[in-house]
C-alpha positions in Angstrom: 161.2 262.5 218.7 160.2 266.2 218.9 163.2 268.2 217.7 163.2 272.0 217.6 159.7 272.2 219.1 158.6 275.8 219.4 155.4 277.8 219.6 155.0 278.0 215.8 155.2 274.2 215.4 152.9 273.6 218.3 150.3 275.9 216.6 150.6 274.0 213.4 150.3 270.7 215.2 147.1 272.0 216.8 145.7 273.1 213.4 146.7 269.7 212.0 144.6 267.9 214.6 141.7 270.4 214.4 141.5 270.2 210.6 141.1 266.4 210.8 138.2 266.9 213.3 136.6 269.4 210.9 136.7 266.9 208.0 135.3 264.0 209.9 132.6 266.0 211.6 131.4 268.0 208.6 127.9 267.4 207.3 128.7 268.4 203.7 131.2 267.5 201.1 132.4 271.1 200.8 133.1 271.2 204.6 135.1 268.0 204.2 137.1 269.5 201.4 137.8 272.6 203.5 139.1 270.5 206.4 141.4 268.6 204.0 142.8 271.9 202.7 143.5 273.2 206.2 145.1 270.0 207.0 147.4 270.3 203.9 148.3 273.9 204.7 149.1 273.0 208.3 151.4 270.1 207.5 153.5 271.9 204.9 155.2 274.2 207.5 155.9 271.2 209.7 157.9 269.3 207.0 159.6 272.2 205.3 162.9 273.6 206.5 165.3 276.2 205.1 168.2 274.3 206.7 167.6 271.1 204.8 166.8 271.0 201.1 165.4 267.5 201.3 162.7 268.7 203.7 161.8 271.6 201.3 161.7 269.3 198.3 159.5 266.8 200.2 157.1 269.7 201.2 156.8 270.8 197.5 156.1 267.3 196.3 153.6 266.8 199.0 151.8 270.1 198.2 151.6 269.3 194.5 150.2 265.8 194.9 147.7 266.8 197.6 146.6 269.8 195.5 145.9 267.5 192.5 143.9 265.1 194.7 142.0 268.0 196.2 141.1 269.4 192.7 139.9 266.0 191.7 137.8 265.7 194.9 136.3 269.2 194.5 135.5 268.5 190.8 133.8 265.2 191.8 131.6 266.7 194.5 130.5 269.5 192.2 129.6 267.1 189.5 127.7 265.0 192.1 125.7 268.1 193.2 124.8 269.0 189.6 123.9 265.4 188.4 122.6 264.1 191.7 119.6 262.3 190.1 121.6 260.7 187.3 122.2 257.2 188.8 124.3 256.1 185.8 126.9 258.7 186.5 127.0 258.0 190.3 129.2 254.9 189.7 131.8 257.0 187.9 131.6 259.7 190.6 132.1 257.2 193.4 135.3 256.0 191.6 136.6 259.6 191.2 135.9 260.4 194.9 137.5 257.2 196.0 140.5 257.7 193.8 141.0 261.2 195.3 141.0 259.9 198.8 143.3 257.0 197.9 145.8 259.5 196.3 145.7 261.6 199.5 146.6 258.5 201.5 149.4 257.4 199.2 147.6 254.2 198.3 148.6 252.1 195.2 148.3 252.7 192.3 148.6 256.4 193.3 151.6 255.7 195.6 154.5 257.0 193.5 154.9 260.2 195.6 154.6 258.5 198.9 158.1 256.7 199.3 159.9 259.6 197.8 158.4 262.1 200.3 158.9 259.7 203.2 162.6 259.6 202.3 162.9 263.4 202.9 161.1 263.6 206.2 162.2 263.2 209.8 160.9 260.2 211.8 158.2 262.3 213.6 156.8 263.6 210.3 157.1 260.0 208.8 154.9 258.8 211.7 152.3 261.6 211.1 152.2 260.9 207.4 151.8 257.1 207.8 149.1 257.4 210.6 147.3 260.6 211.3 147.2 261.8 207.7 145.3 258.7 206.7 142.4 259.3 209.1 140.4 261.9 207.2 140.7 260.3 203.8 139.7 256.9 205.2 136.6 258.2 207.0 135.6 260.2 203.9 136.1 257.1 201.9 133.7 255.2 204.1 130.9 257.7 203.3 130.9 256.8 199.5 132.6 253.5 199.0 132.7 251.5 195.8 133.3 248.0 197.1 134.3 246.4 193.8 136.8 249.2 193.1 138.2 249.1 196.7 138.6 245.3 196.5 140.8 245.7 193.5 142.7 248.5 195.2 143.3 246.3 198.2 144.9 243.6 196.1 147.1 246.1 194.4 148.2 247.6 197.7 149.2 244.2 199.1 151.2 243.3 196.0 152.9 246.7 195.6 153.8 246.9 199.2 155.7 243.6 198.9 157.3 244.2 195.5 158.3 247.7 196.2 160.3 246.9 199.3 162.4 244.1 197.9 165.6 245.9 197.2 165.2 248.8 199.6 168.0 249.7 201.9 166.4 252.8 203.4 164.4 252.2 206.5 162.1 255.1 205.7 161.2 253.7 202.3 160.9 250.3 203.7 158.4 251.6 206.3 156.6 253.5 203.5 156.0 250.3 201.5 155.0 248.5 204.7 152.5 251.3 205.2 151.2 250.7 201.6 150.8 247.0 202.4 149.0 247.6 205.6 146.8 250.1 203.9 145.4 247.3 201.8 144.3 245.6 205.1 142.9 248.8 206.4 140.7 249.1 203.3 139.3 245.6 203.7 138.7 246.2 207.4 136.9 249.4 206.5 134.6 247.4 204.2 133.9 244.9 207.0 133.2 247.3 209.9 134.3 250.7 211.2 135.1 249.1 214.6 137.5 246.7 213.0 139.1 249.5 211.0 139.5 251.6 214.1 141.1 248.7 215.9 143.5 248.0 213.1 144.5 251.7 212.8 145.1 252.1 216.5 147.3 249.0 216.7 149.2 249.9 213.5 149.7 253.5 214.8 151.0 252.1 218.1 153.5 249.8 216.4 154.7 252.6 214.0 155.1 255.0 216.9 157.4 252.5 218.7 159.5 251.9 215.7 159.8 255.6 214.7 160.7 256.5 218.3 163.4 253.8 218.4 164.9 254.7 215.0 164.8 258.4 216.0 166.7 257.8 219.3 169.2 255.5 217.5 169.5 258.1 214.7 169.4 255.4 212.0 167.9 255.8 208.5 169.4 252.9 206.6 169.6 249.2 207.1 173.4 249.2 206.9 173.6 251.4 210.0 172.0 248.7 212.0 174.9 246.4 211.0 177.5 248.5 212.8 175.6 249.8 215.8 176.0 247.6 218.9 172.7 247.8 220.7 171.9 246.1 224.0 169.6 243.0 224.0 166.6 244.9 225.3 166.4 247.2 222.3 166.9 244.2 220.0 164.1 242.3 221.7 161.8 245.4 221.4 162.5 245.7 217.7 162.0 242.0 217.2 158.6 242.0 218.9 157.3 245.0 217.0 158.6 243.9 213.6 156.9 240.5 214.1 153.7 242.3 215.1 153.9 244.6 212.1 154.3 241.6 209.8 151.1 239.9 211.1 153.1 237.2 212.7 152.6 235.5 216.1 149.2 235.6 217.7 148.9 239.4 217.6 146.6 239.6 214.6 144.6 236.4 214.7 141.2 238.1 215.0 141.6 240.6 212.2 143.0 238.0 209.8 140.2 235.6 210.5 137.6 238.4 209.9 139.3 239.4 206.6 139.4 235.8 205.3 135.8 235.2 206.3 134.7 238.4 204.6 136.5 237.4 201.3 135.0 233.9 201.5 131.5 235.1 202.1 131.8 237.5 199.1 133.0 234.8 196.8 136.5 236.2 196.7 138.1 233.0 198.1 140.5 232.9 195.1 142.1 236.0 196.5 142.9 234.5 199.9 146.0 232.4 198.7 147.4 235.5 196.9 147.2 237.9 199.8 148.4 235.2 202.2 151.5 234.6 200.1 152.2 238.3 199.8 151.9 238.7 203.6 154.4 235.9 204.1 156.8 237.6 201.7 156.4 240.8 203.6 158.0 239.1 206.6 161.2 238.8 204.5 161.9 242.5 204.9 161.4 242.5 208.6 163.5 239.3 209.1 166.3 240.9 207.1 166.4 243.8 209.6 166.2 241.4 212.6 169.1 239.3 211.3 171.3 242.4 211.0 170.4 243.2 214.7 171.4 239.7 216.0 174.2 238.7 213.7 177.2 240.9 214.0 180.4 240.6 212.0 181.8 244.0 213.1 182.3 244.9 216.8 183.3 248.5 216.8 183.5 250.1 220.2 183.0 253.6 219.0 179.7 252.7 217.5 178.3 251.2 220.7 175.0 252.9 221.5 173.4 253.4 224.8 170.1 255.0 225.4 169.2 257.2 228.4 167.2 255.6 231.2 164.0 257.6 230.3 164.2 256.5 226.7 164.8 252.9 227.6 161.9 252.9 230.0 159.6 254.4 227.4 160.6 251.8 224.7 160.3 248.9 227.1 156.9 250.0 228.4 155.5 250.4 224.9 156.9 247.1 223.8 155.4 245.4 226.8 152.0 246.8 225.8 152.6 245.7 222.3 153.4 242.2 223.4 150.5 241.8 225.9 147.8 244.1 224.7 147.6 242.7 221.2 147.4 239.1 222.4 144.5 239.9 224.7 142.8 242.0 222.0 142.4 238.9 219.9 139.9 237.4 222.3 137.4 240.2 221.6 135.0 239.9 218.7 134.6 243.2 216.8 131.1 243.6 215.4 130.2 246.0 212.7 
């Protein structure tokens, strides 16, 4: 999970964490922008590599998209400072600021860079981009939300996350569209309460960490590779539990789902509920397709049999047990705003 870790990478990881803390603790928009820029400049060296051209290409694409979003964000906050008393322009400024943060997160309809960059990253960097890099934009988004605009974005995220992963054979791209789909649920949880959003982000990050760790240890990047690798039943059961949890299946996400539907119903958005429910069910098709390849084997090749080390197996089993038990117990707690 941590290949080629040296002092330089450890320094940039520290700056990555520190820059996020700068953004979320700043008391001015300019300080938030500075924290985002430091975060960008610290993540670029982590994903670029002179040994792999895909990593360098992903770093360049990430820099360009994040720079465009940062320019839009800086322009928006400058206009807001100049025209602070003009309430008619505030609606437009809120949409511009929200759009900048959504583009930094890789949210639809600004998602076109996200799957392509994920495809050129290692599993560790995929995990960081899908989880940690969303914290600063989400918190800044909560400072200046446009609820009607975000409600529309939430619906687009849920739809794009389903439609985009239909014909994907790459596990990294599949996880990217799954992240776009879950980002829609994060947005609606942010509109309900920050505690619910924090709960959803922590549980989602935990699930993604298990899957990325497992795929990194198995060294698989495409669905077809799962077809020829003979894994033991413990790894299969671990992947089954976490994929079902990620797909909002079983009793793991009862409380968040009920809060989301209640929020939509109370805000007269009850017509949206059947749409997002059907899309959530369709999202399970991608996970079930992976699970079927794990359990149905037509090829039994001895030289592809894979065995993990005892420490790796112990770590995966421990995390999966927490995923199975902790999420069930968490549904008994009510999260207030």
